[in-house]
C-alpha positions in Angstrom: 117.4 86.7 86.6 116.1 83.3 85.6 116.6 80.1 87.5 120.3 79.0 87.7 121.8 76.3 85.5 124.2 73.8 87.2 127.5 73.5 85.5 130.2 71.1 86.7 134.0 71.6 86.2 137.1 70.1 87.7 139.0 71.9 90.5 142.3 73.6 90.7 145.6 71.9 91.3 149.1 73.4 91.3 149.7 73.6 87.6 151.6 76.6 86.4 149.5 78.9 84.1 149.6 79.3 80.4 148.5 82.7 79.3 145.7 83.2 76.8 145.3 86.8 75.9 144.1 89.0 73.1 145.7 92.2 74.4 146.3 95.0 72.0 149.9 94.1 71.3 151.5 90.8 72.2 154.7 92.1 73.6 158.1 90.6 74.5 157.6 92.5 77.8 155.2 89.7 78.7 158.1 87.3 78.8 159.8 89.1 81.6 156.7 88.8 83.8 156.8 85.9 86.2 153.3 84.7 86.7 152.7 82.7 89.9 149.8 80.5 91.0 148.2 79.9 94.3 149.1 76.4 95.6 146.6 75.0 98.1 149.0 72.1 98.9 152.0 74.4 99.7 152.4 72.8 103.2 152.9 69.4 101.8 156.2 68.0 100.4 156.7 68.4 96.6 156.1 64.7 96.0 152.9 64.8 98.1 151.8 67.9 96.1 152.4 66.1 92.8 150.4 63.1 94.0 147.4 65.3 94.8 146.9 66.3 91.2 144.1 64.6 89.2 146.6 63.6 86.5 148.6 61.5 88.9 146.1 58.7 89.0 146.6 58.2 85.2 150.4 58.3 85.3 151.0 54.7 84.2 148.1 54.8 81.7 149.5 57.9 80.0 153.0 56.3 79.8 151.4 53.1 78.3 149.5 55.2 75.6 152.6 57.2 74.7 154.5 53.9 74.3 151.9 52.4 72.0 150.5 55.3 70.0 152.2 57.9 67.9 149.7 60.6 69.1 148.0 61.0 72.4 145.2 63.6 72.7 144.6 64.6 76.3 141.5 66.5 77.5 142.1 68.1 80.9 140.9 71.2 82.6 143.3 73.9 83.6 144.8 72.9 87.0 144.6 69.1 86.4 148.4 69.0 86.3 148.9 68.0 82.6 151.4 70.8 81.8 153.7 70.3 84.8 153.4 66.6 85.4 153.3 64.8 82.1 156.8 66.0 81.0 158.2 64.8 84.3 156.5 61.4 84.0 158.1 61.0 80.6 161.6 62.0 81.9 161.1 59.5 84.8 160.2 56.8 82.3 163.3 57.2 80.2 162.2 59.4 77.4 165.1 61.8 78.1 167.8 59.1 78.2 170.8 59.2 75.8 170.6 62.9 75.2 167.0 63.0 74.1 164.7 65.9 75.0 161.0 66.2 75.9 159.6 69.5 74.7 156.4 71.2 75.7 155.0 74.1 73.5 152.9 76.9 74.9 151.0 79.5 72.9 152.1 82.3 75.2 155.6 83.4 76.3 154.6 84.0 79.9 153.3 80.4 80.1 156.5 78.8 78.8 158.6 80.7 81.4 156.3 80.2 84.4 155.6 76.5 83.8 159.3 75.8 83.3 160.0 77.6 86.6 157.4 75.5 88.4 158.8 72.2 86.9 162.4 73.2 87.8 161.2 73.9 91.4 159.5 70.5 91.6 162.7 68.7 90.4 165.0 70.8 92.6 166.8 72.0 89.5 168.2 75.3 88.5 166.1 76.8 85.7 168.2 76.7 82.5 169.9 73.3 83.1 167.8 70.1 83.3 164.7 72.2 82.8 164.7 75.2 80.6 162.6 77.5 78.3 163.1 79.1 74.9 161.0 82.1 73.9 161.5 85.0 71.4 164.7 86.9 72.3 165.4 84.7 75.4 166.9 81.2 75.3 167.3 79.8 78.8 168.4 76.3 78.0 171.7 74.3 78.0 172.2 72.3 74.8 174.1 69.6 76.7 172.1 69.5 80.0 168.4 70.4 79.2 166.1 67.4 79.1 162.7 69.1 79.6 162.3 72.1 77.4 159.3 74.6 77.4 159.0 76.8 74.4 156.5 78.8 72.4 155.0 77.1 69.4 156.5 79.9 67.2 160.0 78.9 68.5 159.4 75.3 67.7 158.5 76.2 64.1 161.7 78.4 64.0 163.8 75.4 65.2 162.6 73.3 62.3 164.4 75.7 59.9 167.6 74.2 61.3 166.4 70.7 62.1 163.3 69.8 60.0 162.8 66.4 61.6 163.4 67.7 65.2 165.8 64.9 65.7 166.7 65.9 69.3 163.2 65.4 70.6 161.7 62.1 71.7 158.3 63.5 72.7 156.6 66.8 71.8 153.7 68.0 73.8 151.5 70.8 72.3 149.9 72.3 75.3 146.8 74.6 75.3 146.2 73.3 71.7 142.5 74.4 72.0 143.7 78.0 71.6 144.4 77.3 68.0 146.9 80.1 67.6 148.6 80.7 64.3 151.8 78.9 65.2 150.0 76.1 67.1 148.2 75.3 63.8 151.5 75.5 61.7 153.2 73.2 64.3 150.3 70.8 64.0 150.6 70.6 60.2 154.4 70.3 60.3 154.4 67.6 62.9 151.9 65.5 60.9 154.5 65.5 58.1 157.4 64.8 60.5 155.6 61.8 62.0 155.4 60.2 58.6 159.2 60.2 58.4 159.9 59.7 62.1 157.8 56.8 63.4 159.6 57.0 66.8 158.5 60.6 67.5 155.7 60.8 70.0 153.2 63.6 70.1 150.9 64.7 72.9 148.2 67.2 72.1 146.7 68.7 75.3 143.5 70.6 75.2 141.1 72.1 77.8 138.1 71.7 75.6 136.2 69.0 73.9 137.6 69.3 70.3 139.7 66.1 70.8 138.2 64.1 67.9 139.4 66.7 65.4 143.0 66.4 66.7 142.8 62.6 66.9 141.4 62.2 63.3 143.9 64.7 61.9 146.9 62.7 63.3 145.5 59.2 62.8 147.6 57.5 60.0 145.4 54.4 60.0 143.6 54.2 56.6 142.6 50.5 56.9 139.3 51.1 58.6 140.5 48.7 61.4 140.3 50.7 64.8 142.9 48.4 66.3 145.5 49.9 63.9 144.8 53.5 64.9 147.9 55.6 65.6 146.2 58.2 67.7 144.1 57.9 70.9 142.1 60.2 73.3 142.4 60.3 77.1 140.3 62.4 79.4 141.7 63.5 82.8 138.8 63.7 85.2 139.0 65.9 88.3 136.7 66.6 91.3 133.8 68.8 90.3 132.1 71.7 91.9 128.7 73.0 90.7 128.5 76.5 89.3 125.1 78.3 89.2 124.8 80.4 86.1 122.6 83.5 86.0 121.5 85.4 82.9 120.1 88.9 82.4 116.4 89.1 81.5 117.1 91.8 78.9 120.4 93.1 77.3 122.4 95.9 78.9 123.7 98.9 76.8 126.9 99.3 78.9 128.7 96.1 80.2 131.3 98.2 81.9 128.7 99.9 84.1 126.9 96.6 84.6 130.2 94.9 85.7 130.7 97.5 88.4 127.0 97.3 89.6 127.0 93.5 89.7 130.3 93.5 91.6 129.0 95.9 94.2 125.7 93.9 94.5 127.6 90.6 95.1 129.8 92.4 97.7 126.8 93.7 99.6 124.5 90.6 99.3 126.8 87.6 99.3 128.9 86.2 102.1 132.6 85.3 101.6 134.2 84.5 98.3 136.3 86.4 95.8 135.1 87.9 92.5 136.6 87.5 89.0 135.3 89.9 86.3 136.1 89.4 82.6 136.5 92.4 80.3 138.0 92.8 76.8 141.2 94.9 77.2 143.6 96.8 79.4 141.7 100.1 79.1 138.4 98.6 80.2 140.1 96.8 83.0 141.7 100.0 84.4 138.4 101.9 84.0 136.5 99.3 86.0 139.3 99.0 88.7 139.1 102.8 89.2 135.3 102.9 89.4 135.3 100.0 91.9 138.0 101.5 94.1 135.9 104.7 94.2 132.7 102.9 95.1 134.5 100.7 97.7 135.8 103.8 99.5 132.3 105.3 99.5 131.0 102.1 101.0 133.7 101.9 103.6 132.7 105.4 104.8 129.1 104.1 105.4 130.6 101.7 108.0 130.6 98.4 106.0 133.0 96.1 107.7 134.1 93.9 104.8 136.5 95.8 102.5 137.2 95.3 98.8 140.7 94.8 97.3 140.4 95.5 93.6 143.2 94.2 91.3 143.7 94.3 87.6 145.1 91.4 85.5 146.2 91.7 81.9 149.3 90.7 79.9 151.1 94.0 79.9 150.9 94.4 83.7 154.3 94.5 85.4 155.0 91.2 87.2 154.8 92.6 90.8 151.3 93.8 90.0 150.4 90.4 88.5 151.7 88.7 91.7 149.2 90.6 93.9 146.3 88.6 92.3 147.6 85.4 94.0 148.2 86.9 97.4 146.0 85.8 100.3 143.8 88.5 101.9 142.4 88.7 105.5 138.9 87.4 106.2 137.7 91.0 106.4 138.6 91.6 102.8 137.0 90.4 99.6 139.3 90.3 96.5 138.0 91.5 93.1 140.1 90.6 90.1 139.3 92.5 86.9 140.9 90.6 84.0 141.1 90.1 80.3 140.8 86.6 78.9 144.3 86.0 80.4 142.3 84.5 83.3 140.1 82.3 81.1 142.0 79.0 80.8 145.4 80.1 81.9 145.5 80.9 85.6 143.9 79.5 88.6 143.3 81.9 91.5 142.3 80.3 94.8 139.1 81.6 96.5 137.1 82.7 93.4 133.5 82.0 94.0 131.9 84.6 91.7 132.5 85.2 88.0 131.1 88.2 86.0 131.3 87.6 82.3 130.8 90.7 80.0 130.3 88.3 77.1 132.9 89.8 74.8 136.5 89.3 73.8 139.1 91.2 71.9 140.6 89.2 68.9 142.9 89.9 66.0 140.9 89.7 62.8 142.0 90.0 59.1 139.6 91.1 56.5 140.7 89.8 53.0 138.4 92.3 51.3 140.0 95.4 52.9 143.4 93.7 53.5 143.3 95.2 57.0 144.3 93.2 60.1 142.9 94.7 63.2 141.9 94.1 66.8 138.1 93.9 67.2 135.8 93.3 70.1 133.4 90.4 69.4 131.0 88.1 71.4 132.8 85.2 73.1 132.2 81.6 72.0 130.2 79.2 74.0 133.4 77.3 74.8 135.0 80.5 76.2 131.8 81.4 78.2 131.9 78.0 79.8 135.6 78.3 80.6 134.9 81.6 82.3 132.0 80.2 84.3 134.3 77.3 85.4 136.7 79.7 87.1 134.1 80.0 89.9 134.1 76.2 90.5 137.7 75.4 91.0 137.8 75.2 94.8 134.1 75.2 95.8 130.7 75.7 94.4 130.2 79.1 92.9 128.1 81.5 90.8 128.6 83.0 87.3 126.7 86.2 86.3 126.5 86.5 82.5 125.8 90.1 81.5 123.7 88.9 78.5 120.5 86.9 78.0 120.2 83.2 77.8 118.8 83.7 74.3 122.0 85.5 73.3 124.1 82.7 74.8 122.3 80.2 72.6 123.3 82.4 69.5 127.0 82.4 70.4 129.3 80.4 68.1 130.3 77.0 69.5 134.1 77.9 69.5 136.4 80.7 68.5 137.5 80.8 64.9 141.1 79.6 64.7 143.7 82.4 64.2 144.7 80.7 60.9 141.3 81.7 59.4 141.4 85.3 60.7 145.0 86.5 60.3 147.4 88.1 57.9 149.2 85.0 56.6 152.4 86.7 55.3 154.5 85.5 58.3 153.0 82.0 58.0 153.7 81.7 54.3 157.3 83.0 54.8 158.0 80.4 57.5 156.6 77.6 55.4 158.6 78.7 52.3 161.8 78.8 54.5 161.0 75.3 55.6 161.1 74.2 52.0 157.3 73.9 51.6 156.8 75.4 48.1 153.2 74.7 47.5 151.6 76.3 50.6 148.1 75.7 49.2 148.7 71.9 49.7 150.0 72.2 53.2 148.0 70.0 55.7 146.2 72.8 57.6 144.0 71.6 60.5 141.6 74.4 59.4 142.5 75.7 55.9 142.7 79.5 55.7 140.7 81.5 53.1 142.3 81.4 49.6 142.0 85.2 49.3 144.1 85.7 52.4 146.8 83.3 51.0 146.9 85.2 47.7 147.2 88.6 49.5 150.0 87.4 51.7 151.9 86.2 48.6 151.3 89.6 46.9 152.7 91.4 49.9 155.8 89.1 50.2 156.5 89.6 46.5 156.3 93.4 47.0 158.6 93.2 50.0 161.1 91.3 47.8 160.8 88.2 49.9 159.4 86.1 47.0 160.1 86.1 43.3 157.6 86.0 40.4 157.3 82.2 40.8 156.5 82.6 44.5 159.9 81.1 45.5 161.8 82.5 48.4 164.4 85.0 47.2 168.1 84.7 48.1 169.4 86.2 50.2 166.6 88.7 51.1 163.6 86.3 51.5 165.6 83.9 53.5 166.9 86.7 55.7 163.4 88.1 56.3 162.3 84.6 57.4 165.2 84.5 59.9 163.8 87.5 61.9 161.4 86.7 64.8 159.3 89.7 63.6 156.6 90.6 61.2 158.1 90.6 57.6 157.6 94.4 57.3 159.8 95.0 60.4 162.4 92.5 59.0 162.5 94.3 55.6 162.8 97.7 57.3 165.8 96.4 59.4 167.5 94.8 56.5 167.2 98.0 54.4 168.5 100.3 57.2 172.1 100.0 56.2 171.3 101.2 52.7 169.5 104.3 54.2 172.4 105.0 56.6 170.3 104.7 59.7 170.6 101.1 61.1 171.2 102.5 64.7 167.9 104.4 64.7 165.9 101.6 63.0 167.2 99.0 65.5 165.8 101.2 68.3 162.5 101.8 66.6 161.9 98.1 65.7 162.7 97.1 69.3 160.5 99.8 70.8 157.6 98.8 68.6 157.6 95.3 70.1 156.8 96.6 73.6 153.4 97.7 74.6 152.5 100.6 76.9 155.8 102.5 77.0 153.8 105.6 78.2 152.3 105.0 81.7 149.1 107.0 82.4 147.9 106.5 86.0 144.1 107.2 86.2 144.6 109.9 88.9 147.5 111.6 87.2 146.5 111.9 83.6 147.3 115.6 83.2 150.8 115.3 84.8 151.6 112.2 82.6 150.5 114.0 79.4 152.7 116.9 80.2 155.7 114.7 80.6 155.0 112.6 77.5 154.7 115.8 75.4 158.4 116.4 76.0 159.2 113.4 73.8 156.7 114.1 71.0 158.1 114.6 67.5 156.0 116.3 64.8 156.8 113.5 62.3 154.9 111.0 64.4 155.1 108.0 66.7 158.1 106.1 65.4 160.5 109.0 65.9 158.8 109.8 69.3 159.7 106.2 70.4 163.2 106.8 69.2 163.4 110.0 71.3 162.1 108.1 74.4 164.7 105.4 74.1 167.6 107.7 73.5 166.6 109.8 76.5 166.4 106.7 78.6 169.9 105.7 77.6 171.2 109.2 78.1 169.9 109.1 81.7 171.7 105.9 82.4 168.6 103.7 82.1 167.4 105.1 85.4 164.2 103.7 86.9 163.8 107.0 88.9 163.9 109.0 85.7 161.3 106.7 84.2 159.0 107.2 87.2 159.3 111.0 87.0 158.5 110.9 83.2 155.7 108.3 83.5 157.5 105.8 81.4 157.4 102.0 81.6 160.8 101.2 83.1 160.5 97.4 82.6 159.3 97.9 79.0 162.3 100.1 78.2 164.8 97.6 79.8 163.1 94.9 77.7 163.4 97.1 74.5 167.2 97.3 75.2 167.4 93.4 75.4 165.3 93.1 72.1 167.5 95.7 70.4 170.7 93.7 71.3 169.1 90.5 69.8 168.1 92.3 66.6 171.6 93.9 66.4 173.2 90.4 66.4 171.1 89.5 63.3 172.1 92.7 61.5 175.8 91.9 62.3 175.3 88.4 61.0 173.8 89.7 57.8 176.6 92.3 57.5 174.2 95.3 57.6 176.5 98.4 58.1 176.3 100.1 61.5 175.3 103.6 60.6 173.5 106.6 62.2 171.6 109.3 60.4 173.0 111.8 62.9 169.7 113.4 63.7 168.4 113.7 60.1 164.9 112.3 60.2 164.4 111.8 56.4 166.6 108.6 56.0 164.8 107.0 59.0 161.3 107.9 57.6 162.2 106.6 54.1 163.5 103.4 55.7 160.2 102.9 57.6 158.3 103.3 54.3 160.5 100.6 52.7 159.0 98.1 55.1 155.5 99.6 55.8 154.5 100.9 52.3 151.5 98.5 52.2 150.2 100.3 55.3 149.8 103.7 53.7 146.9 106.1 53.9 146.0 109.5 52.5 144.0 112.3 54.3 140.6 112.8 52.7 138.4 115.9 52.5 135.9 114.1 54.8 138.3 114.5 57.7 139.3 110.9 57.8 142.2 108.9 56.2 141.6 106.3 53.4 144.0 103.4 52.7 145.7 103.6 49.3 145.4 99.8 49.0 141.6 99.5 49.2 140.1 102.9 49.9 139.1 101.9 53.5 138.4 104.7 56.0 140.8 105.0 59.0 141.4 107.4 61.8 144.5 108.3 63.9 144.4 106.6 67.3 143.9 109.0 70.3 147.2 107.7 71.8 149.2 108.9 68.7 151.3 112.1 69.0 149.6 113.1 65.6 146.1 112.8 67.0 145.6 116.5 68.1 147.9 118.0 65.4 147.1 119.2 61.9 146.6 115.9 59.9 149.6 115.1 57.6 148.5 114.4 54.0 150.2 111.0 53.9 151.0 108.5 56.6 152.1 104.9 57.2 151.1 102.9 60.3 152.0 99.7 62.1 148.6 98.3 62.9 144.8 99.0 63.0 142.5 98.5 66.0 138.8 98.6 65.8 136.5 100.0 68.4 133.8 102.5 67.3 136.0 103.3 64.3 139.0 101.8 62.6 142.1 103.4 64.2 145.7 103.5 62.9 148.3 103.0 65.7 152.0 103.9 65.6 151.6 106.5 62.8 154.2 108.5 60.9 153.9 111.3 58.3 155.6 110.5 55.0 156.0 111.9 51.4 153.9 110.3 48.6 156.9 110.3 46.3 158.6 107.9 48.7 155.8 105.3 48.2 156.3 105.3 44.4 160.1 105.3 44.7 160.4 102.6 47.4 157.5 100.3 46.5 157.4 100.1 42.7 156.1 96.5 42.7 153.2 97.6 44.9 152.2 100.9 43.3 153.4 100.8 39.7 153.9 97.4 38.1 151.3 94.8 37.2 148.3 94.8 34.9 145.7 94.2 37.5 143.2 97.1 37.7 143.6 97.5 41.5 147.3 98.0 41.0 146.6 100.7 38.4 144.1 102.3 40.7 146.7 102.4 43.5 149.2 104.0 41.2 146.6 106.6 40.1 145.8 107.4 43.7 149.5 108.0 44.6 150.0 110.1 41.5 147.0 112.3 42.4 148.7 114.4 45.0 
């Protein structure tokens, strides 16, 4: 290692966490997880605790700036108190008088719920009354009583469909804005337009990183050149700082998983007290490292080492009791090791962390306009993320960060992560903007404009789904109804068509199940037993009908947790799927979609799936891989699919693609090629563009 570099960051407070995560599927199951945070001031009264936070010293100054500027941009590290305290300062200063509401948006569902819970506790309120939250499929607010409301940025955008000027709100705070999620960026663009019509609306943009000037300049409506007339201003919340020594490798390592385990054990044997936080890219890696560390810790204990290791995973899909363990105190004879995804980067503060191990990679969703494929891909972290990770070791005392890459590689890292808006499939975004009456989406004030090719492809897909007409206007009623669903437009189309195919009951279940991650539980030490139980549910047509089977068996067995345990199924996930199904059912009832069942006939269900997911179709090739019909891109069936070890069907549709060593299709179902031509004529038959003709030729050639 080379000489350490000192790096100062502010310490932890009692702020409830937001959750920043790039897990393989963002799931509503997250929303039922209650994330807690260690509170070093727990023995003090609530008021004393609040006054200990760094943001408290700036209370009056913050209120002055909100009064005098339309937009306040706040830079403050995680734990400074901005998320929990500023909404309360505003309420105490009268911004919630006369029925007005202060709203705080969070990029993640878990964050909206957990921060709302913390604020309700501080105010001695029952969650859902004075303080509430609103997330996808779960509204815990009272229209008459709620004065401080936490919600996801996606729900704020959805609210604007009914109330474009957000007339109920006096102040809107966009928290964790540095994450630059798809809906954070849409909300930013929309709020800029709203502010021009509502001079009384105040906006607070809270960020943990130093991109404040970009936000300030974007919202500043002063075009006179006179700084005294600026409508936006920046405020930095300082905190106490603890130095973090950063260590780099002298040469790159081929396997960061193995290096993470080795570095953890070396710290445990060489360093005195202090817990360890290791960053990896996804759930599978986390579980692998946890298993390896537990094994090594046992071996070490047998040699007579007195200090024991307690190894804990941390990722979005983890059941809440398991998440809670991360925050529990351990005896002095035990060192805690937390193995986490980037959920632990800017979102949670764990007391006692003195050592951070950074693998240098992160899993992100990325859309390639050339192949029209959106997938999850592991990429090097940005410098901003690497610094956030290092900072986790300096929250309560000085610490050390071990980067599993060279200093030269660090210097080559991008300054910040590319905003989601510039690396996502834009169909949901465009649909929402159209539903909000924004016809010319190309002229929308994006903070970071997306690639034009991505915009065009999104318009093509929405046209093929029937959501837009030839003039790119929202169709009535189909386009408007698709926009009403809090789901990907493909799922919405599939649900709306289900009555016509006579299988709305089955499609409701499939759509709900596909929103939950990790239905199948595979304990590392019981893989064979779990696989045996899971095979009982497998259906030869593929994953969609397999998920239908699992849910129907769950209901048949009275939604028993014991039955789930015996069959290695995620009980909480299945319960959540039932809640999601009820919410989607209400929408189908509202849109008068007939309640019908296919009575065990798979064909109507499969045809209905194709009606929504025709764009995600692939054909088996003589090379032994699949190729997309859309752009002739090579894909493989994911090992978790029930079709993985079977004879490959000639034609399939899939929900999503993830990229590791190869591009893998996930949630895959076998279909007939004739269904593609019949159910997606706009996509495979019509049009003069050569690529459309080529698509038609490929489907005909079967």
